[in-house]
C-alpha positions as a LaTeX table, in Angstrom:
\begin{tabular}{lrrr}
\hline
Residue & $x$ (\AA) & $y$ (\AA) & $z$ (\AA) \\
\hline
Met1 & $-108.37$ & 207.50 & $-2.75$ \\
Pro2 & $-111.57$ & 208.06 & $-0.68$ \\
Ala3 & $-114.82$ & 206.70 & $-2.05$ \\
Arg4 & $-115.80$ & 209.86 & $-3.95$ \\
Ser5 & $-115.87$ & 210.42 & $-7.70$ \\
Leu6 & $-112.85$ & 211.84 & $-9.45$ \\
Asn7 & $-115.25$ & 214.43 & $-10.86$ \\
Glu8 & $-115.84$ & 215.64 & $-7.28$ \\
Glu9 & $-112.13$ & 215.31 & $-6.44$ \\
Leu10 & $-111.26$ & 217.68 & $-9.29$ \\
Gly11 & $-114.24$ & 219.93 & $-8.73$ \\
Leu12 & $-115.05$ & 219.65 & $-12.43$ \\
Asp13 & $-118.56$ & 220.33 & $-13.78$ \\
Leu14 & $-117.82$ & 218.40 & $-16.92$ \\
Asp15 & $-121.19$ & 218.80 & $-18.64$ \\
Ala16 & $-121.15$ & 222.56 & $-18.23$ \\
Asp17 & $-117.56$ & 222.85 & $-19.37$ \\
Val18 & $-118.06$ & 220.70 & $-22.46$ \\
Glu19 & $-121.22$ & 222.58 & $-23.40$ \\
Gly20 & $-119.39$ & 225.88 & $-23.05$ \\
Gln21 & $-116.48$ & 224.70 & $-25.15$ \\
Ser22 & $-118.61$ & 223.38 & $-27.98$ \\
Gly23 & $-119.88$ & 226.82 & $-28.92$ \\
Asp24 & $-116.57$ & 228.65 & $-28.86$ \\
Ser25 & $-114.55$ & 228.22 & $-32.03$ \\
Asp26 & $-111.49$ & 230.15 & $-30.85$ \\
Gly27 & $-110.91$ & 228.03 & $-27.77$ \\
Ala28 & $-111.58$ & 230.82 & $-25.25$ \\
Ala29 & $-114.18$ & 228.74 & $-23.43$ \\
Arg30 & $-111.65$ & 225.94 & $-22.97$ \\
Val31 & $-109.19$ & 228.36 & $-21.36$ \\
Leu32 & $-111.92$ & 229.74 & $-19.09$ \\
Ala33 & $-112.90$ & 226.22 & $-18.09$ \\
Ala34 & $-109.29$ & 225.46 & $-17.27$ \\
Glu35 & $-109.10$ & 228.63 & $-15.19$ \\
Asp36 & $-112.21$ & 227.63 & $-13.25$ \\
Leu37 & $-110.81$ & 224.16 & $-12.65$ \\
Ala38 & $-107.44$ & 225.50 & $-11.56$ \\
Glu39 & $-109.11$ & 227.92 & $-9.15$ \\
Gln40 & $-111.13$ & 225.11 & $-7.60$ \\
Leu41 & $-107.94$ & 223.10 & $-7.22$ \\
Gly42 & $-106.13$ & 225.97 & $-5.54$ \\
Gly43 & $-103.92$ & 226.71 & $-8.53$ \\
Thr44 & $-103.58$ & 229.35 & $-11.22$ \\
Val45 & $-103.45$ & 229.69 & $-14.98$ \\
Asp46 & $-101.62$ & 232.18 & $-17.17$ \\
Asp47 & $-101.29$ & 232.57 & $-20.93$ \\
Ala48 & $-97.82$ & 231.01 & $-21.04$ \\
Gly49 & $-98.69$ & 227.88 & $-19.06$ \\
Leu50 & $-96.56$ & 227.93 & $-15.93$ \\
Pro51 & $-96.34$ & 231.02 & $-13.70$ \\
Val52 & $-93.31$ & 233.23 & $-14.17$ \\
Glu53 & $-91.00$ & 233.13 & $-11.17$ \\
Val54 & $-88.30$ & 235.74 & $-10.60$ \\
Gly55 & $-85.56$ & 235.60 & $-7.99$ \\
Ala56 & $-81.94$ & 234.85 & $-7.18$ \\
Arg57 & $-80.51$ & 231.46 & $-8.11$ \\
Gly58 & $-77.86$ & 229.38 & $-6.45$ \\
His59 & $-79.22$ & 228.51 & $-2.99$ \\
Glu60 & $-78.10$ & 225.08 & $-1.79$ \\
Ala61 & $-79.72$ & 222.77 & 0.77 \\
His62 & $-78.56$ & 219.34 & 1.87 \\
Asp63 & $-81.56$ & 218.36 & 4.00 \\
Leu64 & $-84.93$ & 219.70 & 5.13 \\
Asp65 & $-83.48$ & 221.75 & 7.99 \\
Asp66 & $-81.26$ & 223.56 & 5.50 \\
Ala67 & $-84.21$ & 223.81 & 3.12 \\
Arg68 & $-86.23$ & 225.90 & 5.58 \\
Glu69 & $-83.46$ & 228.50 & 5.62 \\
Val70 & $-83.19$ & 228.33 & 1.84 \\
Val71 & $-86.90$ & 228.88 & 1.31 \\
Asp72 & $-86.95$ & 231.82 & 3.72 \\
Ala73 & $-84.40$ & 233.43 & 1.37 \\
Ala74 & $-86.28$ & 232.43 & $-1.80$ \\
Arg75 & $-89.96$ & 232.37 & $-0.89$ \\
Asp76 & $-91.03$ & 233.78 & $-4.24$ \\
Gly77 & $-91.32$ & 230.35 & $-5.91$ \\
Gly78 & $-89.32$ & 228.81 & $-8.70$ \\
Gly79 & $-87.83$ & 225.34 & $-8.86$ \\
Arg80 & $-86.11$ & 223.01 & $-6.45$ \\
Cys81 & $-83.68$ & 220.51 & $-7.94$ \\
Gln82 & $-81.49$ & 217.63 & $-6.85$ \\
Gly83 & $-77.75$ & 218.24 & $-7.06$ \\
Val84 & $-75.75$ & 221.48 & $-7.28$ \\
Glu85 & $-75.50$ & 224.34 & $-9.76$ \\
Gly86 & $-74.93$ & 223.04 & $-13.28$ \\
Ala87 & $-77.18$ & 220.00 & $-12.86$ \\
Tyr88 & $-79.36$ & 218.96 & $-15.79$ \\
Ser89 & $-82.40$ & 219.51 & $-13.56$ \\
Gln90 & $-81.37$ & 223.15 & $-13.41$ \\
Leu91 & $-81.28$ & 223.30 & $-17.22$ \\
Ala92 & $-84.81$ & 221.87 & $-17.30$ \\
Cys93 & $-85.92$ & 224.42 & $-14.70$ \\
Asp94 & $-84.40$ & 227.26 & $-16.75$ \\
Lys95 & $-86.54$ & 226.20 & $-19.73$ \\
Leu96 & $-89.74$ & 225.94 & $-17.68$ \\
Phe97 & $-89.43$ & 229.25 & $-15.83$ \\
Thr98 & $-88.22$ & 232.74 & $-16.58$ \\
Ala99 & $-85.25$ & 233.71 & $-14.34$ \\
Pro100 & $-86.26$ & 231.14 & $-11.71$ \\
Ser101 & $-85.20$ & 231.04 & $-8.10$ \\
Ile102 & $-83.47$ & 227.66 & $-7.79$ \\
Ser103 & $-82.49$ & 225.76 & $-4.67$ \\
Tyr104 & $-80.63$ & 222.48 & $-4.63$ \\
Phe105 & $-81.14$ & 219.35 & $-2.55$ \\
Lys106 & $-78.69$ & 216.52 & $-2.08$ \\
Asn107 & $-81.15$ & 213.83 & $-3.14$ \\
Phe108 & $-84.47$ & 213.32 & $-4.92$ \\
Glu109 & $-86.31$ & 212.64 & $-1.68$ \\
Gly110 & $-85.44$ & 216.13 & $-0.45$ \\
Val111 & $-87.25$ & 217.59 & $-3.47$ \\
Phe112 & $-90.40$ & 215.49 & $-2.87$ \\
Ala113 & $-90.44$ & 216.27 & 0.85 \\
Ala114 & $-89.93$ & 220.01 & 0.37 \\
Val115 & $-92.83$ & 220.19 & $-2.09$ \\
Glu116 & $-95.15$ & 218.11 & 0.11 \\
Gln117 & $-94.37$ & 220.18 & 3.21 \\
Gly118 & $-94.93$ & 223.45 & 1.38 \\
Leu119 & $-91.32$ & 224.56 & 1.69 \\
Cys120 & $-91.25$ & 225.36 & $-2.03$ \\
Glu121 & $-93.78$ & 225.75 & $-4.81$ \\
Tyr122 & $-92.25$ & 223.54 & $-7.48$ \\
Gly123 & $-89.81$ & 220.64 & $-7.75$ \\
Ile124 & $-87.99$ & 219.43 & $-10.85$ \\
Leu125 & $-87.22$ & 215.71 & $-11.14$ \\
Pro126 & $-85.81$ & 213.48 & $-13.92$ \\
Ile127 & $-87.93$ & 210.40 & $-14.58$ \\
Glu128 & $-86.77$ & 208.82 & $-17.83$ \\
Asn129 & $-83.91$ & 208.80 & $-20.33$ \\
Ser130 & $-84.21$ & 207.72 & $-23.97$ \\
Thr131 & $-80.96$ & 205.73 & $-23.77$ \\
Tyr132 & $-80.74$ & 204.36 & $-20.23$ \\
Gly133 & $-84.39$ & 204.13 & $-19.28$ \\
Thr134 & $-86.29$ & 204.94 & $-16.11$ \\
Val135 & $-84.89$ & 206.79 & $-13.11$ \\
Asn136 & $-86.07$ & 204.09 & $-10.71$ \\
Glu137 & $-85.40$ & 206.03 & $-7.51$ \\
Val138 & $-87.84$ & 208.77 & $-8.50$ \\
Tyr139 & $-90.62$ & 206.28 & $-9.28$ \\
Asp140 & $-89.99$ & 204.43 & $-6.02$ \\
Leu141 & $-90.39$ & 207.70 & $-4.08$ \\
Met142 & $-93.65$ & 208.69 & $-5.79$ \\
Lys143 & $-95.78$ & 206.43 & $-3.63$ \\
Asn144 & $-94.41$ & 207.97 & $-0.43$ \\
Tyr145 & $-95.40$ & 211.60 & $-1.09$ \\
Arg146 & $-98.42$ & 213.68 & $-2.06$ \\
Phe147 & $-97.80$ & 215.86 & $-5.09$ \\
His148 & $-99.19$ & 216.74 & $-8.52$ \\
Ile149 & $-97.44$ & 216.85 & $-11.88$ \\
Val150 & $-98.13$ & 220.21 & $-13.54$ \\
Arg151 & $-95.77$ & 220.09 & $-16.52$ \\
Ser152 & $-93.09$ & 217.90 & $-18.12$ \\
Ile153 & $-90.20$ & 218.70 & $-20.40$ \\
Lys154 & $-87.99$ & 216.66 & $-22.72$ \\
Leu155 & $-84.41$ & 217.91 & $-22.57$ \\
Lys156 & $-81.61$ & 217.00 & $-24.99$ \\
Val157 & $-78.62$ & 215.86 & $-22.95$ \\
Asp158 & $-75.05$ & 216.06 & $-24.24$ \\
His159 & $-72.44$ & 214.81 & $-21.77$ \\
Ser160 & $-68.96$ & 216.32 & $-21.68$ \\
Leu161 & $-65.75$ & 214.85 & $-20.34$ \\
Leu162 & $-64.30$ & 217.51 & $-18.04$ \\
Val163 & $-60.83$ & 217.75 & $-16.49$ \\
Leu164 & $-58.67$ & 220.30 & $-14.72$ \\
Pro165 & $-56.64$ & 222.50 & $-17.10$ \\
Gly166 & $-53.42$ & 220.73 & $-18.10$ \\
Thr167 & $-54.92$ & 217.25 & $-17.91$ \\
Glu168 & $-55.08$ & 215.03 & $-21.01$ \\
Leu169 & $-57.07$ & 211.86 & $-21.61$ \\
Lys170 & $-53.99$ & 209.68 & $-21.20$ \\
Asp171 & $-53.62$ & 211.05 & $-17.64$ \\
Val172 & $-57.14$ & 210.09 & $-16.52$ \\
Lys173 & $-57.33$ & 207.14 & $-14.13$ \\
Glu174 & $-60.79$ & 207.80 & $-12.61$ \\
Ile175 & $-64.07$ & 209.30 & $-13.80$ \\
Phe176 & $-66.80$ & 210.73 & $-11.53$ \\
Ser177 & $-70.46$ & 210.90 & $-12.57$ \\
His178 & $-74.05$ & 209.94 & $-11.80$ \\
Glu179 & $-75.18$ & 206.38 & $-12.54$ \\
Gln180 & $-77.59$ & 207.54 & $-15.28$ \\
Ala181 & $-74.84$ & 209.47 & $-17.08$ \\
Ile182 & $-72.49$ & 206.50 & $-16.68$ \\
Gly183 & $-75.06$ & 204.26 & $-18.35$ \\
Gln184 & $-75.65$ & 206.79 & $-21.12$ \\
Cys185 & $-71.89$ & 206.91 & $-21.80$ \\
Ser186 & $-71.25$ & 203.17 & $-21.51$ \\
Glu187 & $-69.63$ & 202.83 & $-24.95$ \\
Phe188 & $-67.04$ & 205.52 & $-24.20$ \\
Leu189 & $-66.24$ & 203.89 & $-20.87$ \\
Lys190 & $-65.94$ & 200.43 & $-22.44$ \\
Ala191 & $-63.41$ & 201.89 & $-24.84$ \\
His192 & $-61.29$ & 202.89 & $-21.83$ \\
Pro193 & $-61.44$ & 199.83 & $-19.53$ \\
Gly194 & $-58.47$ & 200.94 & $-17.48$ \\
Ile195 & $-60.32$ & 203.97 & $-16.10$ \\
Lys196 & $-62.05$ & 203.51 & $-12.74$ \\
Val197 & $-65.66$ & 204.77 & $-12.60$ \\
Thr198 & $-66.97$ & 206.32 & $-9.37$ \\
Val199 & $-70.68$ & 207.01 & $-8.91$ \\
Cys200 & $-71.69$ & 210.42 & $-7.53$ \\
Asp201 & $-75.03$ & 211.90 & $-6.44$ \\
Asn202 & $-75.22$ & 214.14 & $-9.49$ \\
Thr203 & $-73.27$ & 215.02 & $-12.65$ \\
Ala204 & $-72.73$ & 218.61 & $-11.49$ \\
Ala205 & $-71.66$ & 217.37 & $-8.05$ \\
Ala206 & $-69.09$ & 215.24 & $-9.86$ \\
Ala207 & $-67.66$ & 218.32 & $-11.59$ \\
Lys208 & $-67.61$ & 220.24 & $-8.32$ \\
Met209 & $-65.85$ & 217.35 & $-6.57$ \\
Leu210 & $-63.25$ & 217.19 & $-9.33$ \\
His211 & $-62.61$ & 220.93 & $-9.00$ \\
Glu212 & $-62.22$ & 220.68 & $-5.23$ \\
Ser213 & $-59.95$ & 217.63 & $-5.44$ \\
Gly214 & $-57.33$ & 219.35 & $-7.59$ \\
Arg215 & $-56.59$ & 215.99 & $-9.20$ \\
His216 & $-54.99$ & 215.85 & $-12.63$ \\
Asp217 & $-55.58$ & 212.09 & $-12.93$ \\
Ala218 & $-59.37$ & 212.33 & $-12.76$ \\
Ala219 & $-62.29$ & 213.57 & $-14.87$ \\
Ser220 & $-66.05$ & 214.02 & $-14.62$ \\
Ile221 & $-68.88$ & 213.34 & $-17.02$ \\
Ser222 & $-71.09$ & 216.40 & $-16.66$ \\
Ser223 & $-72.87$ & 219.11 & $-18.63$ \\
Ala224 & $-70.71$ & 221.43 & $-20.73$ \\
Gly225 & $-71.85$ & 224.34 & $-18.57$ \\
Cys226 & $-70.08$ & 222.84 & $-15.56$ \\
Ala227 & $-66.73$ & 223.61 & $-17.22$ \\
Asn228 & $-67.21$ & 227.35 & $-16.74$ \\
Leu229 & $-68.85$ & 226.97 & $-13.34$ \\
Tyr230 & $-66.02$ & 224.92 & $-11.83$ \\
Gly231 & $-62.96$ & 226.02 & $-13.80$ \\
Leu232 & $-62.62$ & 222.84 & $-15.83$ \\
Lys233 & $-61.58$ & 222.04 & $-19.41$ \\
Lys234 & $-63.71$ & 220.13 & $-21.92$ \\
Leu235 & $-61.80$ & 217.19 & $-23.38$ \\
Asp236 & $-64.85$ & 215.98 & $-25.29$ \\
Thr237 & $-68.32$ & 217.53 & $-25.56$ \\
Arg238 & $-70.27$ & 214.43 & $-26.63$ \\
Val239 & $-69.31$ & 211.21 & $-24.86$ \\
Gln240 & $-72.88$ & 209.82 & $-24.67$ \\
Asn241 & $-73.73$ & 206.73 & $-26.70$ \\
Thr242 & $-76.00$ & 208.57 & $-29.12$ \\
Asp243 & $-76.65$ & 212.13 & $-30.24$ \\
Gly244 & $-80.36$ & 211.48 & $-29.74$ \\
Asn245 & $-80.06$ & 211.41 & $-25.96$ \\
Phe246 & $-83.07$ & 212.93 & $-24.16$ \\
Thr247 & $-84.21$ & 213.02 & $-20.55$ \\
Arg248 & $-87.77$ & 213.71 & $-19.41$ \\
Phe249 & $-88.26$ & 215.85 & $-16.33$ \\
Ile250 & $-91.46$ & 216.49 & $-14.40$ \\
Cys251 & $-92.39$ & 219.67 & $-12.59$ \\
Ile252 & $-94.33$ & 218.83 & $-9.42$ \\
Ser253 & $-96.36$ & 220.98 & $-7.05$ \\
Lys254 & $-98.27$ & 220.49 & $-3.82$ \\
Lys255 & $-101.28$ & 222.11 & $-5.44$ \\
Ala256 & $-103.11$ & 220.49 & $-8.32$ \\
Met257 & $-102.98$ & 222.77 & $-11.35$ \\
Ile258 & $-104.31$ & 222.03 & $-14.82$ \\
Phe259 & $-103.22$ & 224.50 & $-17.47$ \\
Pro260 & $-104.65$ & 225.20 & $-20.94$ \\
Gly261 & $-103.59$ & 222.60 & $-23.47$ \\
Ala262 & $-103.06$ & 219.80 & $-20.92$ \\
Asp263 & $-103.07$ & 216.63 & $-23.03$ \\
Arg264 & $-101.31$ & 214.06 & $-20.86$ \\
Ile265 & $-102.54$ & 212.23 & $-17.75$ \\
Ser266 & $-100.36$ & 210.36 & $-15.25$ \\
Leu267 & $-101.74$ & 207.70 & $-12.92$ \\
Met268 & $-100.36$ & 205.52 & $-10.14$ \\
Leu269 & $-102.27$ & 202.40 & $-9.16$ \\
Ser270 & $-102.06$ & 198.86 & $-7.91$ \\
Leu271 & $-103.88$ & 195.91 & $-9.45$ \\
Pro272 & $-105.29$ & 192.65 & $-8.10$ \\
His273 & $-102.63$ & 189.95 & $-8.01$ \\
Arg274 & $-104.39$ & 187.64 & $-10.44$ \\
Pro275 & $-104.07$ & 186.66 & $-14.13$ \\
Gly276 & $-105.38$ & 189.17 & $-16.65$ \\
Ser277 & $-105.74$ & 192.18 & $-14.33$ \\
Leu278 & $-103.22$ & 194.32 & $-16.23$ \\
Tyr279 & $-104.62$ & 193.24 & $-19.59$ \\
Ser280 & $-108.13$ & 194.13 & $-18.44$ \\
Leu281 & $-107.00$ & 197.66 & $-17.55$ \\
Ile282 & $-105.01$ & 198.25 & $-20.73$ \\
Ser283 & $-107.95$ & 197.04 & $-22.83$ \\
Lys284 & $-110.08$ & 199.83 & $-21.32$ \\
Phe285 & $-107.58$ & 202.40 & $-22.59$ \\
Ser286 & $-107.57$ & 200.69 & $-25.97$ \\
Val287 & $-111.36$ & 200.74 & $-26.30$ \\
Leu288 & $-111.27$ & 204.52 & $-25.90$ \\
Gly289 & $-108.48$ & 204.82 & $-28.47$ \\
Leu290 & $-106.07$ & 206.26 & $-25.90$ \\
Asn291 & $-102.33$ & 206.18 & $-26.58$ \\
Leu292 & $-100.43$ & 204.71 & $-23.62$ \\
Thr293 & $-97.05$ & 206.50 & $-23.74$ \\
Lys294 & $-95.57$ & 205.06 & $-20.55$ \\
Leu295 & $-96.11$ & 201.94 & $-18.47$ \\
Glu296 & $-93.77$ & 201.42 & $-15.55$ \\
Ser297 & $-93.93$ & 198.83 & $-12.78$ \\
Arg298 & $-92.03$ & 198.97 & $-9.51$ \\
Pro299 & $-92.04$ & 196.32 & $-6.74$ \\
Ile300 & $-94.02$ & 197.11 & $-3.60$ \\
Ala301 & $-91.68$ & 196.67 & $-0.63$ \\
Gly302 & $-92.76$ & 193.95 & 1.78 \\
Ser303 & $-95.20$ & 192.34 & $-0.67$ \\
Asp304 & $-95.06$ & 188.93 & $-2.33$ \\
Phe305 & $-93.93$ & 190.10 & $-5.78$ \\
Glu306 & $-96.72$ & 192.66 & $-6.11$ \\
Phe307 & $-96.15$ & 195.84 & $-8.10$ \\
Met308 & $-97.17$ & 199.46 & $-8.31$ \\
Phe309 & $-97.99$ & 200.57 & $-11.85$ \\
Tyr310 & $-97.47$ & 204.00 & $-13.38$ \\
Phe311 & $-99.28$ & 205.05 & $-16.55$ \\
Asp312 & $-98.91$ & 208.04 & $-18.85$ \\
Ile313 & $-101.71$ & 208.41 & $-21.37$ \\
Glu314 & $-102.40$ & 210.99 & $-24.07$ \\
Ala315 & $-105.81$ & 212.25 & $-22.99$ \\
Ser316 & $-107.72$ & 215.24 & $-21.64$ \\
Val317 & $-109.67$ & 215.35 & $-18.38$ \\
Tyr318 & $-112.29$ & 217.30 & $-20.33$ \\
Ser319 & $-113.24$ & 214.18 & $-22.27$ \\
Pro320 & $-116.41$ & 212.68 & $-20.72$ \\
Ala321 & $-115.30$ & 209.15 & $-21.63$ \\
Val322 & $-111.86$ & 209.62 & $-20.09$ \\
Leu323 & $-113.26$ & 211.15 & $-16.91$ \\
Ser324 & $-115.78$ & 208.32 & $-16.64$ \\
Leu325 & $-112.96$ & 205.76 & $-16.89$ \\
Leu326 & $-110.87$ & 207.57 & $-14.27$ \\
Asp327 & $-113.93$ & 207.75 & $-12.03$ \\
Glu328 & $-114.39$ & 203.98 & $-12.42$ \\
Leu329 & $-110.74$ & 203.35 & $-11.51$ \\
Ser330 & $-110.93$ & 205.63 & $-8.48$ \\
Asp331 & $-113.89$ & 203.64 & $-7.16$ \\
Ser332 & $-112.01$ & 200.34 & $-7.31$ \\
Pro333 & $-110.82$ & 198.73 & $-4.05$ \\
Glu334 & $-107.20$ & 198.93 & $-5.21$ \\
Leu335 & $-104.95$ & 201.96 & $-4.74$ \\
Phe336 & $-105.54$ & 204.68 & $-7.33$ \\
Val337 & $-103.76$ & 208.04 & $-7.45$ \\
Phe338 & $-104.41$ & 210.73 & $-10.06$ \\
Leu339 & $-100.90$ & 212.25 & $-10.42$ \\
Gly340 & $-101.83$ & 215.07 & $-12.75$ \\
Ser341 & $-103.06$ & 216.38 & $-16.09$ \\
Tyr342 & $-100.45$ & 218.44 & $-17.92$ \\
Ser343 & $-98.60$ & 219.04 & $-21.17$ \\
Glu344 & $-95.02$ & 218.36 & $-22.20$ \\
Val345 & $-92.74$ & 220.98 & $-23.73$ \\
\hline
\end{tabular}
């Protein structure tokens, strides 16, 4: 980040905003301050949080050339997801937006690139599962693109075992699914060691591939909704390891937008490669009484075992102490990226 304060980067007159909020018991001043901040950042605020997007769903793009045609047909906004119709990212998008226009990309990088290049307004990406952990590919791509997190959502995920009509479990010799879903259903798969497991780009793509194959000796692990979409039968509607299976998704935008009620901050930064550097940083969060809800490290390619760190903290950018700490971090010689201030639904 350039050598300027984060206060300047956000365009936030913190003293004025805090003073205005202190005298307003119903919270109206806080909303107005958020609107001013969003306007300075080039974004918008509405009463519901995220803007309402209306349009036709179901556009599909495999790369950025295809994406340009897709966006010309769906320029009104909405979400862009990895996979095909029926993907869990689509379910997350449906909960974030009202009747969204949704386009699909073959991989996560396509979503990041489309948002950065302004080909779409929002992108929906999975980042973490309560059973199988971090979606490493998404974190590895974060450092390559400019974007802002504007909202996150925790989605309950129930995996179904889908087959073509007329197929029974005893007939299944191969199962298609995404690596995250495979990990989340590891106990079911261990109970059937004779079944071959084939990794696909996406759980919905696995269901679509099964439909197109016409095979009665194969199955997919996908969302229950894929059964109706691709003419499949549900052999089992809960093959995941636990009923408490949740995946977190982030909604990203090219523009920085901070909406009323934002209570989570995400950061990306590198640290000096010396003893105690991570402890020193975490202790600063602790002194302020901040709850660190996520700490992820990913190797920096081409370095000698150096890592990029990702932090989620429960905090508001309207806190003078928090903003002062972020300002201090942004002035350090190491890489610091403010990924966003947002709330989770």
